[in-house]
C-alpha positions as CSV (number, residue, x, y, z in Angstrom):
1,M,111.0,132.1,25.3
2,Q,107.4,132.5,23.9
3,K,104.9,134.2,26.1
4,S,101.3,132.9,26.5
5,E,98.5,135.5,26.5
6,D,96.9,136.6,29.7
7,I,93.6,135.1,30.8
8,T,90.8,137.7,31.3
9,I,87.4,137.2,32.9
10,E,84.6,139.7,32.7
11,G,81.2,139.5,34.3
12,L,81.4,135.9,35.6
13,I,78.8,135.3,38.3
14,I,79.9,132.5,40.6
15,P,76.8,130.6,41.8
16,F,76.4,129.8,45.6
17,C,78.9,132.7,46.4
18,S,76.9,135.6,44.9
19,K,80.1,137.1,43.4
20,T,80.7,138.8,40.1
21,I,84.3,138.2,39.0
22,N,86.4,140.5,36.8
23,I,90.0,139.3,36.8
24,R,93.1,139.3,34.7
25,F,95.6,136.4,35.2
26,I,98.9,137.6,33.9
27,R,101.7,135.4,32.5
28,G,103.8,134.0,35.3
29,L,102.6,132.9,38.7
30,N,99.1,133.9,39.9
31,Y,98.2,133.0,43.5
32,L,94.4,132.8,44.0
33,K,93.7,133.6,47.7
34,G,90.5,133.1,49.7
35,N,88.9,131.3,52.6
36,N,87.2,127.9,52.2
37,G,83.9,128.4,50.4
38,S,85.0,131.6,48.8
39,G,84.5,130.2,45.3
40,K,88.2,129.6,44.3
41,T,87.6,126.0,42.9
42,L,84.4,127.1,41.1
43,L,86.3,129.9,39.5
44,L,89.0,127.6,38.3
45,D,86.3,125.2,36.9
46,Y,85.1,128.1,34.8
47,V,88.6,129.2,33.7
48,S,89.4,125.7,32.6
49,G,86.1,125.3,30.7
50,L,84.9,122.5,32.9
51,R,81.9,124.7,33.8
52,K,80.3,127.0,31.2
53,D,78.7,130.4,31.6
54,T,77.2,132.1,28.6
55,S,76.7,135.5,30.2
56,S,80.4,136.1,30.9
57,T,83.5,136.5,28.8
58,I,86.6,134.4,29.4
59,C,89.5,134.9,27.0
60,G,93.0,133.4,26.7
61,N,92.1,130.0,28.2
62,H,92.4,127.9,25.0
63,S,95.5,125.9,26.1
64,I,95.1,124.8,29.7
65,I,95.9,121.8,31.9
66,Y,93.7,121.8,35.0
67,I,95.2,119.9,37.9
68,N,92.4,119.8,40.3
69,Q,92.2,118.2,43.8
70,S,90.5,114.9,42.7
71,I,92.5,111.9,41.6
72,F,90.4,109.1,40.2
73,F,92.4,106.0,39.1
74,S,92.2,102.3,39.8
75,D,94.2,101.2,42.8
76,R,95.3,98.0,40.9
77,L,96.9,99.7,38.0
78,K,100.5,101.0,38.2
79,G,101.7,104.6,38.1
80,A,103.1,103.8,34.6
81,D,99.5,102.9,33.5
82,F,98.4,106.4,34.6
83,L,101.2,108.0,32.6
84,K,100.3,106.0,29.5
85,F,96.6,106.8,30.0
86,V,97.4,110.6,30.2
87,N,99.7,110.4,27.1
88,K,96.9,108.7,25.2
89,L,94.3,111.3,26.2
90,D,96.8,114.1,25.3
91,N,96.7,112.6,21.7
92,K,100.1,114.1,20.7
93,G,102.0,110.9,20.3
94,R,103.9,111.3,23.6
95,T,105.6,108.2,25.0
96,V,107.0,107.2,28.3
97,S,110.4,108.1,27.0
98,D,109.2,111.7,26.3
99,F,108.1,111.8,30.0
100,F,111.6,110.8,31.2
101,L,113.1,113.4,28.9
102,F,110.9,116.0,30.7
103,I,112.0,114.6,34.1
104,D,115.7,114.8,33.1
105,K,115.3,118.4,31.8
106,Y,113.2,119.8,34.6
107,I,114.1,118.0,37.9
108,N,116.5,115.1,37.3
109,E,114.6,112.8,39.7
110,T,114.5,109.8,37.4
111,H,115.1,107.2,40.1
112,T,112.3,108.5,42.5
113,I,109.8,108.7,39.6
114,R,110.6,105.3,38.2
115,E,110.0,103.7,41.6
116,M,106.6,105.3,41.8
117,L,105.6,104.4,38.3
118,N,106.4,100.7,39.0
119,K,104.1,100.6,42.1
120,Q,100.4,100.0,42.0
121,W,98.4,103.2,42.4
122,G,96.9,101.8,45.6
123,M,100.3,101.1,47.1
124,L,101.3,104.8,46.8
125,S,100.7,107.1,49.8
126,G,98.3,110.0,49.4
127,G,101.3,112.4,49.0
128,E,103.0,110.1,46.4
129,K,99.8,109.9,44.4
130,K,99.4,113.6,44.4
131,F,103.1,114.2,43.5
132,L,103.0,111.7,40.6
133,Y,99.6,113.0,39.4
134,I,100.9,116.6,39.3
135,T,104.3,115.8,37.8
136,I,102.7,113.8,34.9
137,L,100.2,116.5,34.1
138,L,102.8,119.3,34.3
139,S,104.9,117.3,31.8
140,L,102.2,118.0,29.2
141,E,102.8,121.0,26.9
142,R,100.3,123.8,27.4
143,E,100.3,127.6,27.7
144,W,98.6,127.6,31.1
145,Y,98.6,125.3,34.1
146,I,95.9,125.5,36.9
147,L,96.9,123.9,40.2
148,D,94.2,123.7,42.8
149,E,95.8,122.9,46.2
150,P,98.8,121.0,44.7
151,F,100.7,120.7,47.9
152,A,98.1,119.1,50.1
153,F,99.5,115.8,51.6
154,V,102.8,116.3,49.7
155,D,106.0,116.1,51.8
156,E,108.6,119.0,51.8
157,E,111.0,117.2,49.5
158,K,108.4,116.5,46.8
159,K,107.0,120.0,47.3
160,K,110.4,121.5,46.4
161,I,110.5,119.3,43.2
162,I,107.0,120.6,42.2
163,W,108.1,124.2,42.8
164,K,111.2,123.5,40.6
165,I,109.0,122.5,37.7
166,I,106.6,125.5,38.3
167,W,109.5,128.0,38.2
168,K,111.0,126.4,35.1
169,K,107.6,126.5,33.3
170,I,107.2,130.2,34.3
171,Y,110.7,130.9,33.0
172,E,109.6,129.4,29.6
173,G,106.8,132.0,29.5
174,K,104.0,129.7,30.7
175,G,101.1,130.9,32.9
176,M,100.3,129.4,36.3
177,I,97.2,129.8,38.5
178,L,97.7,128.3,42.0
179,T,95.6,128.0,45.1
180,S,97.0,126.8,48.4
181,H,96.2,126.8,52.1
182,E,99.8,125.9,52.9
183,K,102.2,128.5,54.3
184,D,104.8,128.7,51.6
185,T,108.0,130.8,51.4
186,E,107.8,130.5,47.6
187,I,104.6,132.4,47.6
188,E,105.7,134.9,50.4
189,N,109.2,135.6,49.0
190,N,108.6,136.0,45.3
191,N,107.1,138.8,43.2
192,I,103.8,137.1,42.2
193,N,100.3,138.3,41.2
194,V,98.1,137.7,44.3
195,I,94.4,137.8,43.6
196,E,91.9,137.6,46.5
197,I,88.3,136.6,46.0
């Protein structure tokens, strides 16, 4: 099991929050904690490279998938079209079959996923969209995964499936950064790196 390097941030000034951030995200699960408006999403934008800051140093963030809170996709297209779109953007020759190999290996929920992929995006509930969005992006191979409020609108059954994937990725040596306003026993009952901003 190969380990990804830690992500370190030095001297990052988050605008609108007047905070200077010096943080180390360690391999494994990192839980980013803070009230609304504390700058968590802005911080994740910088870690992912979505926002740039030339006065700070951010290291170890060269292989990241950023699963943010916004899902923009045409309601008329099917879930399978979103999967193909993501595979094409990933540019690593992945196919729909590769995605199902991932599903079989990680969660063995092929039937549930197939049903969602065959529906138009607009016919999925908010929780189903979020679940499918997260599952597809977690299937991509990276060293780090950033999940900003991944459990909002997701029912308990699908939440357990997402956690299953997260823990398997961590076991493989991947890094995870997660924010959540949900009360969660997975966060409370496990030895994780909690960072409050």
